[in-house]
N, C-alpha and C positions, 0 to 999 in steps of 0.2 A: 585345377583353383584350389580341391581341397586338399591335393597333396602339397603343392605346394605351403598355405597355408599352417601345414603341420610342421614343415620342414624348420619356418622363420619362429614357428613357438618353441618348437624345441630350442632352436640356437638362444632366440631371447632366454628362457628359464635357464639355462646353461651359464649363457653371460651373467644372471643375478647371482648364482650359486657361488658360481667363481668370484665375485665381489663381494658374499656376503648377504645379500638382497634377502635372500631365499637361503632357508638352511637347508642344509646337507642331510639327510634323516637317513646316509649309509654312515654317518660317522658319529650321531647323537649315542649316548651312551646313558644309559636308563639310571636314575639315582635309587630307584629304588631296587633295583637288582644286587643284591645282597654279596652275593658271591663275589660279583666283578669290585665292589670298595672294597672287601675282604683283602681280596687278591692283590688291588693296586694301592693298599694305602697298608697294610699292616704286614706282606709276607718278609717284609726285612727292616731289621732294623738299622736305626730309631727311626722312628715314626716320620713319615715324608709331610713335614710342617706345610711344605708350599702346596698339598693339596686345599687345607685351610683357608685358604685366600680363595680357592678356585670357586668351593660350594656356594651355590645360592643361598640368599637371606632373605627376609620378608622385610619388608620395610617396619622401622618401628612405629609408626602411625597406625599401623595392619596390626601389629602385635596383639593388642589388649583383644583377647578374644575367650568366647566360653572358656576356654584349656587354659587361659593363664590371666594372672589380674598382678600389675604392679600397686603397691601400696607404699609409700613411701621409700625404703630400702629393702621393702622385699616381696620378689617375688612368687607369687601363691598358685600353683599347681592344682588345676580342679578338672572335675569331668570327667570327658574320655579326652584324656593329653595328649595335642597334634606335637609332635616333633618340631616343627617347621616355626611353631611359635612359639616354642622353648629357643631355639637356635637366634631366633630374632634379638635377642637381650642377650650373646656372645659378646665380648668386649666392651660390656655396657658395664661401666664401674660404679653409675648411681646402685647396681644390685649387689646388697652385700649380704641378701640371704635371701634362701632358694627352700621354700618349706610345701610339702604337699599336705593338700585336705584330705580328710578320711575317703572323698569320696572322689577322689583320684585315681583314674585306672590309665597305667602305662602303656602304651603301643609296642608292639612285636618289638620293633625294630629299634632299640635306643642308642645304636651306635653313633656315638658323636654327640650326643643330646646336651651338652654341658661342654662341651668341647671351647676350651681357651674364656669360660665363663669368669668374670672376675670377683664372685661371690668368697665371702670368709665361710659360711657355713649352707650346708646343704643336707636339708632332713628330709630323707624320701619313708620312714618307718611307718607313717601311717598310707603309703600309696599300694594301691593293687599291683602287684609285680605277677601276677601267675602267668601272665602271657608273654611275657619277654622271653625273646629268644635271642637276641643278639647285643650284647655289650660291650662293643668293642673301640675303644677310645671314649669309652661315655663320660668319663672324667678326665680327658687329656688335657695337660697341659692349664689344670685349675691352679695356677702356681698361688693363689692367696688363700686358698680353701687352709683352713686348721681344724676345721669340725665337722665330720662327714658322719651321718647317723643311717644304717642301712639295716639295723636290726632287726626290720620287719623286711627283709625284700627278698623274693624269693625267686631265687634260680632255676629252679627245679627245670626250667623247658632251655634252659642258654644252652647254647651249642659251642661260643665262642667268646671268649672275653680279652682276645688281643688288646694290649696297651690300654686296658680299663682305666689305669689309673696314673698311668704315665706321666712323669712331668708333675705331680702334685708337689712342688717342691716343699712346701710350708706345713705338710702334712708330718706330725711328730709318731701319731697310732693311727693305726687301722685294726677295728676288730671285724672278721668277715669269718666268724665260730660258726653262724647260724647259716652258712651258703652251702647248699646244697650241689655242687657240682658234677653228680655223675655223669651227665651228659655232653659235657664240655671236651672238646678235641684239642682247643685252642688255648694255650697260655703265655703265649709269646710277648716280652714285655709288660707284663702285666703291672709290675711296680716298678718300669724302667725309670732310673731317672729321678725317684722318690729320695732324695739324698739326705734329708733330713728325720727319716724315719728310723724311729727306733726300737719298735715295736709293730709287729707283723700278728695277726692271731687268727691264724687259717690251720689252726688242730686236728680240723674237722671237714679237709678238703680229701673229697674222690677223686681222683685223678687217671683210673683205671682206663679212663677212655680217652687221656689227654695223649696229642700223640708230638706236638711242638713245645717246650721250654725256653724257648729261644731269648736268651737275657732278659729272664724273667725278675730275675731282682739284680741285674744290673745295674751299678750307681748306684747300688743303696748303702752309703759310704757311712751313715750313721750306725748301722745294724752290728751287733755287738754279737747277739746267740740269734740264731733262728730254727725254729721245731718244725720241721717238716718229717714229722713221724710218721703221720698219717697214708704218706704220698704212696700212692704203686705206680710205679715207674717202668712199667713192662711193656708199654706200647709207645712210647717217648724214643722218638727216632734222633730228633734236632734237640741238644745240650748246648748248643754255641753259645757264649757269656753267658749263662743261668748264672754264675754270681761275680761276674766282672766287676772290677773295681769297688767290691765290695771289701774296703781297705783297715774297717777295723772290725768285721767280724770274727772271733775268736772260736766259735762252738756253732758247728751246722748240724744239728740231731736228727738221725735217720732211724729207723726200725727194719725197714729191709731197703736196698736201692738196686733194684734189677736193672744192669745195663745192657743187658744182650741186645736190645733191639736199637742202639743208639750208633749211629753212622755219622753224625754231625757234633763235635765237640770242643772246636778252637777256642782257645781264650775261655774254657770255662771255668776256670781260676785263675784270670789275671789278675794280677795285684791283687790278692785275697793275703798279705801278707802278714796276718796276725794268726792265720792259723797255724797249730802247731806242724810242725816236719814241713813247712812252706818251703818249697822250689822254684825260683821263676821260671826254670826251665821247665818244668812239670807242671804240666796248668790242662792238661785234658782229662778226658772224662778213666783215663787209667787211676785215678788218684782218687775217684769217688770208693774210696772205701774205708776200712774202718781206722782212725789213726795209728791202734795198736799194730796193725798191718803195714803201714809206713805211707796211709793215704790221709786223706785231708777230714772225713766225717767222725762224726762221733754214732756208734752205735749204741743204742741202750733198747732193752728186754721190754 
């Protein structure tokens, strides 16, 4: 009798799983497994926007929590900030400003935290970001954003910032001169499709551990001058589309540009038509040399 009951129970459970009444745990993907998120969402450009509609969100009536507070058009982060509480306000057109209070402590995983926010201003200068480790897609598709203050942002523990500012279409300038990027290994699509950016201050970027710069500046179509003199590219193996469609860029300033590890560089300089010596048939890493040697870059001493 016991064996028959077990068989009936097993068949019944299989039936429920088949028709979705019981979740099949073998297919469950843990949302807090950052390594899996990074591989799924950031490995190939452009960023997979389809994922945005799948991720769970907190109902708005639950979003007013100890870590966020909405007053008028301003969302204030405070205390130990819970990412899900913040993400509940994605696509909310009532939120025009985001500010961090002096007691706000950001979580280690800030990936997608402000993904698809409609705010025009985000100020995290007062937040404690000393524990932040992942910033993949943190401001992805903040298409209305015109002001971004990250002057006090501590990035000393960050290991990956792929697509961090991608699709911030309205930003015209960004100052990241205070960023410590020593531990960062992934900068894929960092400024991808920021087509209104005219100024990027990354003068102090330490890229000595970066392995991928795939589409890092892709579609930065308003840039005229780009200063990457601090870059150490010794470990970079992927520069595919790095300057893809930077149509107006006339000068790319470098100090040294080691390409010994590069194995992927297709379309690196595609449509960079304003560069001196530009030839549409020569758009890979072979042209990553001084313009006085027939290349596209400007070496400064």
